[in-house]
C-alpha positions as CSV (number, residue, x, y, z in Angstrom):
1,M,14.3,-3.4,47.1
2,N,13.4,-4.6,43.6
3,S,10.1,-6.4,43.1
4,P,10.4,-10.0,41.7
5,D,10.5,-10.5,38.0
6,P,6.8,-10.7,37.0
7,I,7.4,-13.5,34.5
8,Q,9.3,-15.6,37.0
9,Q,6.3,-15.7,39.3
10,K,3.9,-18.4,38.2
11,T,1.2,-16.6,36.2
12,W,-1.1,-18.6,34.1
13,V,-2.2,-17.9,30.6
14,K,-5.8,-17.8,31.7
15,E,-5.0,-14.9,34.0
16,I,-4.0,-12.5,31.2
17,M,-5.5,-13.9,28.0
18,S,-8.2,-11.9,26.2
19,N,-11.6,-13.5,26.1
20,S,-12.5,-11.5,23.0
21,I,-12.1,-14.1,20.3
22,V,-13.5,-14.0,16.8
23,S,-13.7,-17.3,14.9
24,I,-14.8,-18.0,11.4
25,D,-15.5,-20.9,9.2
26,S,-12.7,-21.9,6.8
27,S,-14.9,-21.2,3.8
28,T,-15.2,-17.5,4.8
29,T,-13.7,-15.2,2.2
30,A,-10.6,-13.1,3.0
31,I,-12.5,-9.9,2.5
32,D,-15.3,-11.0,4.9
33,A,-12.6,-12.0,7.4
34,A,-10.9,-8.6,7.0
35,K,-14.2,-6.7,7.5
36,M,-15.0,-8.8,10.6
37,M,-11.6,-8.0,12.0
38,E,-12.1,-4.3,11.4
39,D,-15.6,-4.3,12.8
40,T,-14.6,-6.1,16.0
41,G,-11.2,-4.4,16.4
42,V,-9.1,-7.6,16.5
43,G,-5.9,-8.4,14.7
44,A,-6.6,-12.1,14.2
45,V,-9.4,-14.6,13.7
46,V,-9.4,-18.3,14.5
47,V,-10.4,-20.5,11.6
48,L,-12.7,-23.4,12.3
49,E,-13.6,-26.6,10.4
50,N,-16.4,-28.7,11.8
51,N,-16.4,-26.3,14.8
52,L,-12.8,-27.3,15.6
53,P,-9.9,-24.7,15.5
54,V,-7.6,-25.5,12.6
55,G,-5.8,-22.3,11.8
56,I,-5.5,-18.5,12.3
57,V,-5.6,-15.6,10.0
58,T,-3.9,-12.4,11.2
59,D,-3.9,-8.9,9.7
60,R,-0.3,-9.7,8.6
61,D,-1.5,-12.8,6.7
62,L,-4.1,-10.7,4.9
63,A,-1.5,-8.1,4.0
64,I,1.1,-10.5,2.8
65,K,-0.9,-13.3,1.3
66,I,-3.6,-11.3,-0.4
67,T,-1.8,-8.1,-1.3
68,A,1.7,-9.3,-1.9
69,H,0.7,-12.5,-3.7
70,S,-2.2,-10.9,-5.5
71,Y,-4.8,-13.5,-4.3
72,P,-8.3,-12.4,-5.1
73,T,-10.2,-11.0,-2.1
74,D,-12.8,-13.8,-2.4
75,T,-10.1,-16.4,-1.6
76,P,-11.4,-18.7,1.2
77,V,-9.4,-18.2,4.4
78,R,-8.5,-21.9,4.4
79,R,-6.0,-21.0,1.6
80,I,-4.3,-18.2,3.5
81,M,-4.6,-19.3,7.2
82,S,-1.5,-20.2,9.2
83,S,-1.8,-23.9,9.9
84,P,-1.3,-26.1,11.8
85,L,-2.6,-24.0,14.6
86,I,0.0,-23.2,17.3
87,S,-2.0,-22.8,20.5
88,I,-1.7,-23.1,24.2
89,D,-3.7,-24.4,27.2
90,P,-5.2,-21.9,29.6
91,N,-3.4,-23.6,32.5
92,S,0.0,-23.2,31.0
93,D,2.4,-20.7,32.6
94,L,3.6,-17.5,30.9
95,W,7.1,-18.9,30.6
96,L,5.9,-21.7,28.4
97,A,3.7,-19.2,26.4
98,S,6.6,-16.8,25.8
99,D,9.0,-19.6,24.9
100,L,6.4,-21.0,22.4
101,M,5.9,-17.6,20.8
102,S,9.6,-17.0,20.5
103,T,10.6,-20.4,19.1
104,R,7.6,-20.6,16.7
105,N,7.9,-16.9,15.8
106,V,4.2,-16.1,16.5
107,R,2.7,-13.1,18.1
108,K,-0.8,-14.5,18.8
109,L,-1.6,-17.7,20.5
110,P,-5.1,-19.0,20.6
111,V,-5.9,-20.5,24.0
112,I,-7.6,-23.9,23.5
113,D,-9.4,-25.9,26.2
114,D,-11.1,-29.2,25.3
115,D,-11.0,-28.4,21.6
116,K,-12.7,-25.1,22.2
117,V,-11.2,-21.6,21.7
118,V,-11.5,-19.9,25.1
119,G,-9.2,-16.9,24.5
120,I,-6.2,-15.5,22.8
121,L,-2.8,-14.5,24.2
122,T,-0.8,-11.9,22.3
123,S,2.8,-10.7,22.6
124,S,1.2,-7.3,23.6
125,D,-0.6,-9.0,26.5
126,L,2.8,-10.4,27.7
127,V,4.5,-7.0,27.4
128,K,1.6,-5.3,29.3
129,H,1.7,-7.9,32.0
130,I,5.5,-7.3,32.5
131,A,5.1,-3.6,32.4
132,D,2.3,-3.6,35.0
133,H,4.1,-5.8,37.4
């Protein structure tokens, strides 16, 4: 007998999101953001203004916007971040998360609760969840 499809069972974002989030101020330079991502082993940082999440910078953003567009490495991340921030609530289900990722063509979704970043959900997290179940 086949086990039920893991994504069809109600699984909440908060159950599989990563709690390891790195956030930076929008005035941080691209090179400092890249160094922070390397030091912490993450592929994205959430950008804050007045302690509120306003955007995200991914390793892809750095590669394309800094390298391909020849921006200087001291460019503030506010100039290269993806904004407005596409995010999800921790109490949303994985169907909604996967639909949002697919329709908005994003691979990383910051998880926001009461204007605070509480985690991040990646396409890799979804694939791992499906593979494990």
